C-alpha positions as CSV (number, residue, x, y, z in Angstrom):
1,M,6.7,8.3,19.3
2,S,5.0,9.7,16.2
3,A,1.3,10.0,16.4
4,T,-1.4,10.6,13.8
5,D,-5.2,11.0,14.1
6,N,-5.4,7.4,13.0
7,G,-3.0,5.3,15.0
8,N,0.7,5.6,15.7
9,V,4.1,4.3,14.9
10,S,7.1,4.2,17.2
11,L,10.8,3.3,17.0
12,T,13.0,2.2,19.9
13,I,16.5,0.9,19.8
14,S,17.9,-1.2,22.7
15,Q,21.4,-1.2,24.1
16,S,22.2,-4.4,22.1
17,G,21.1,-2.8,18.9
18,I,17.6,-4.2,18.4
19,A,15.4,-1.6,16.7
20,T,11.7,-2.2,17.3
21,V,9.3,-0.5,14.8
22,S,5.8,-0.8,16.3
23,F,2.5,0.3,14.7
24,S,-1.1,0.3,15.8
25,H,-4.5,1.5,14.6
26,P,-7.9,1.1,16.4
27,A,-9.4,-0.5,13.3
28,Q,-7.5,-3.8,13.5
29,N,-4.2,-2.2,12.8
30,S,-5.3,-1.1,9.3
31,L,-3.0,1.2,7.5
32,P,-4.1,4.7,6.4
33,A,-1.7,6.8,4.3
34,A,-0.2,8.6,7.3
35,L,0.7,5.3,9.0
36,L,2.2,4.0,5.8
37,N,4.4,7.0,5.5
38,E,5.4,6.8,9.2
39,L,6.3,3.1,8.8
40,T,8.5,3.9,5.8
41,D,10.3,6.6,7.7
42,K,10.8,4.6,10.9
43,I,12.1,1.5,9.0
44,T,14.5,3.7,7.0
45,Q,15.6,5.5,10.1
46,A,16.2,2.3,12.0
47,G,18.2,0.8,9.1
48,N,20.4,3.9,8.7
49,D,21.1,4.1,12.5
50,A,24.7,2.9,13.2
51,Q,23.4,1.5,16.6
52,T,20.9,-0.8,14.9
53,R,21.9,-4.5,14.4
54,V,18.5,-6.0,13.6
55,I,15.0,-4.6,13.1
56,V,11.8,-6.1,14.6
57,L,8.5,-5.1,12.9
58,K,5.5,-5.6,15.2
59,S,1.9,-4.3,15.8
60,G,-0.2,-3.6,18.9
61,G,-2.9,-5.8,20.3
62,D,-3.4,-9.6,20.2
63,R,-6.0,-10.4,17.6
64,T,-4.8,-8.9,14.4
65,F,-1.3,-8.2,13.1
66,C,-2.6,-5.9,10.3
67,A,-5.9,-5.7,8.4
68,G,-4.3,-4.0,5.4
69,A,-5.5,-0.9,3.7
70,S,-7.8,1.5,5.5
71,F,-11.2,1.1,3.9
72,D,-12.2,4.6,5.2
73,E,-9.5,6.1,3.0
74,L,-10.2,3.9,0.0
75,L,-13.8,5.3,0.0
76,Q,-12.4,8.9,0.0
77,I,-10.3,8.3,-3.2
78,K,-11.8,10.3,-6.1
79,D,-9.2,10.4,-8.8
80,K,-6.4,8.2,-10.2
81,Q,-3.5,10.3,-8.8
82,T,-4.8,10.1,-5.3
83,G,-5.4,6.4,-5.6
84,A,-1.9,5.9,-6.9
85,V,-0.4,7.9,-4.1
86,F,-2.3,5.9,-1.5
87,F,-1.3,2.5,-2.8
88,S,2.3,3.7,-3.3
89,G,2.4,3.9,0.5
90,F,2.5,0.1,0.6
91,A,5.1,0.1,-2.1
92,R,7.4,2.4,-0.1
93,V,7.0,0.3,3.1
94,I,7.9,-2.9,1.2
95,N,10.8,-1.2,-0.5
96,A,12.0,0.2,2.8
97,C,12.2,-3.3,4.2
98,R,13.9,-4.5,1.0
99,K,16.5,-1.8,0.9
100,S,17.3,-1.7,4.6
101,P,20.8,-2.8,5.2
102,K,19.6,-4.5,8.4
103,I,17.7,-7.8,8.7
104,V,14.0,-7.3,9.4
105,I,12.1,-9.8,11.5
106,A,8.3,-9.6,11.6
107,R,6.3,-10.5,14.7
108,V,2.9,-11.7,13.5
109,Q,0.8,-12.3,16.6
110,G,-2.6,-12.4,14.9
111,K,-4.5,-12.3,11.6
112,A,-2.8,-10.8,8.5
113,V,-5.1,-9.5,5.7
114,G,-4.2,-7.9,2.4
115,G,-1.4,-5.5,3.0
116,G,-0.7,-7.2,6.3
117,V,0.3,-10.3,4.3
118,G,2.5,-8.0,2.2
119,L,4.3,-6.7,5.4
120,A,5.0,-10.2,6.6
121,A,6.3,-11.1,3.1
122,A,8.6,-8.0,3.1
123,A,10.4,-9.1,6.2
124,D,13.5,-11.3,5.9
125,Y,12.3,-13.7,8.6
126,C,8.8,-14.1,10.1
127,L,7.7,-15.5,13.5
128,A,4.0,-16.0,14.1
129,T,1.4,-17.6,16.4
130,E,-1.2,-20.3,15.6
131,A,-3.8,-17.4,15.5
132,A,-2.0,-15.7,12.6
133,S,-4.2,-16.9,9.8
134,V,-3.8,-15.1,6.4
135,K,-6.1,-13.8,3.7
136,L,-5.8,-11.7,0.5
137,S,-9.3,-10.2,0.3
138,E,-8.6,-7.6,-2.5
139,L,-10.4,-9.5,-5.3
140,A,-13.6,-9.5,-3.3
141,I,-13.8,-5.7,-3.3
142,G,-12.9,-5.3,-6.9
143,I,-9.2,-4.7,-6.7
144,G,-6.2,-7.0,-6.6
145,P,-3.1,-7.5,-4.4
146,F,-1.0,-6.0,-7.2
147,V,1.4,-3.9,-5.1
148,I,2.2,-6.7,-2.6
149,S,2.2,-9.6,-5.0
150,P,5.9,-9.5,-5.9
151,A,6.8,-9.8,-2.2
152,V,4.2,-12.5,-1.5
153,I,5.1,-14.6,-4.6
154,R,8.8,-14.3,-3.7
155,K,8.0,-16.0,-0.4
156,V,5.2,-18.5,-1.1
157,G,5.4,-19.1,-4.9
158,L,2.8,-18.6,-7.6
159,P,0.5,-21.6,-6.8
160,A,0.0,-20.5,-3.1
161,F,-0.4,-16.9,-4.1
162,S,-3.1,-18.0,-6.6
163,Q,-4.9,-19.9,-3.9
164,L,-4.8,-16.9,-1.5
165,T,-5.9,-14.5,-4.2
166,I,-8.7,-16.6,-5.8
167,R,-10.0,-17.8,-2.4
168,A,-10.3,-14.2,-1.5
169,V,-12.9,-14.6,1.3
170,D,-11.2,-17.6,3.0
171,F,-8.5,-17.5,5.7
172,Q,-5.6,-19.9,5.4
173,T,-4.1,-21.1,8.7
174,A,-0.8,-20.1,10.2
175,Q,0.5,-23.6,9.6
176,W,-0.5,-23.3,5.9
177,A,1.5,-20.1,5.8
178,K,4.5,-21.8,7.4
179,E,4.3,-24.7,4.9
180,K,4.2,-22.3,2.0
181,G,7.2,-20.2,3.3
182,L,5.5,-17.0,4.5
183,Y,6.2,-17.8,8.1
184,N,9.5,-19.3,9.3
185,E,8.3,-20.3,12.8
186,V,4.9,-20.7,14.4
187,Y,4.2,-20.7,18.1
188,T,1.2,-21.7,20.2
189,D,0.7,-18.3,21.8
190,T,2.0,-14.8,22.0
191,A,4.1,-15.5,25.1
192,A,6.0,-18.3,23.4
193,L,6.3,-16.1,20.3
194,D,7.9,-13.3,22.2
195,T,10.3,-15.6,24.0
196,A,11.5,-17.0,20.7
197,L,11.6,-13.5,19.1
198,D,13.7,-12.0,21.8
199,A,16.2,-14.8,21.7
200,L,16.5,-14.7,18.0
201,A,16.9,-10.9,17.9
202,E,19.6,-10.9,20.6
203,K,21.5,-13.6,18.8
204,L,21.3,-11.8,15.5
205,A,22.4,-8.6,17.2
206,S,25.6,-10.4,18.3
207,Y,26.6,-11.4,14.8
208,H,29.1,-9.5,12.6
209,P,27.2,-6.5,11.2
210,E,28.9,-6.7,7.8
211,A,28.0,-10.4,7.5
212,L,24.4,-9.6,8.2
213,T,24.4,-6.8,5.6
214,G,26.0,-9.2,3.1
215,L,23.3,-11.8,3.8
216,K,20.6,-9.1,3.4
217,Q,21.9,-8.3,-0.1
218,I,21.9,-12.0,-1.1
219,L,18.3,-12.4,0.2
220,W,17.0,-9.7,-2.1
221,E,19.0,-10.4,-5.2
222,G,17.0,-9.8,-8.4
223,T,14.6,-7.2,-6.9
224,E,16.5,-4.1,-8.0
225,D,13.6,-3.0,-10.2
226,W,11.0,-3.0,-7.5
227,D,10.9,0.8,-7.0
228,E,9.6,1.1,-10.5
229,L,7.6,-2.1,-10.5
230,L,5.7,-1.5,-7.3
231,N,4.9,2.1,-8.2
232,H,3.4,0.9,-11.5
233,R,1.3,-1.6,-9.6
234,A,0.1,1.2,-7.2
235,A,-1.1,3.2,-10.2
236,L,-3.1,0.1,-11.4
237,S,-4.7,-0.4,-8.0
238,G,-5.4,3.4,-7.7
239,E,-7.4,3.2,-10.9
240,L,-9.4,0.1,-10.0
241,V,-10.5,1.5,-6.6
242,L,-12.4,4.2,-8.5
243,S,-14.7,1.7,-10.1
244,E,-18.3,1.6,-9.2
245,F,-17.9,-2.1,-8.3
246,T,-15.3,-1.4,-5.7
247,Q,-17.0,1.7,-4.3
248,Q,-20.2,-0.4,-3.8
249,A,-18.3,-3.2,-2.3
250,L,-16.6,-0.8,0.2
251,R,-19.9,0.8,1.1
252,G,-21.4,-2.6,1.5
253,F,-18.7,-3.5,4.0
254,F,-19.5,-0.5,6.1
255,G,-23.2,-1.2,5.8
256,A,-22.6,-4.8,7.1
257,K,-20.8,-3.4,10.1
258,S,-23.5,-0.9,11.1
């Protein structure tokens, strides 16, 4: 396990070749820069391991899959370069999923917000529970979901993405996310989710590795420019987070919690 002061990321690989990348953070599985870097490294490591047949991406706890960017770190950003570096962490995680030669399955057991929606969209297949509602809240704090938008739009289409973005303070249900294509399967609870996930992962791990790699390449056709595209989007977000509007919104968030 790799640990940081703000959560942890781990990688395990089973005898049948199921690589499980798990992350957790005490603040609703939010993602500070250190965790984003660890996630990128572990997803890349799992994909490059000859023993791996399929990758499962999951988070700890029951209530929230991922709350997106760490607001603590957003408040600490004081210049464009630092902002670009922070948001490029999300770009690297998405691109690690995209470029991995192995199929990535996301296990979404609870709410997905902001970058958490991006993680779900970066997976090749996504299983969720009825509690896994989704929200893109970035517009409400003065930024936009620019880095994750290519991945989200690729899954749900522009109309649904527009609804998520413009209705920034509203959650959409897990069934809505399934109807729009973000989730492939939705289960009543975590136990049912895990039973289905285990069965799917074991089945995929038994398939021809080269066939799975070929399928992976087909699934991501037309995204070859994403390294450059997502880094450009990260720079845009890194500039917006410096605005007084965004800084006040973030401070207001912490004031509301105190």
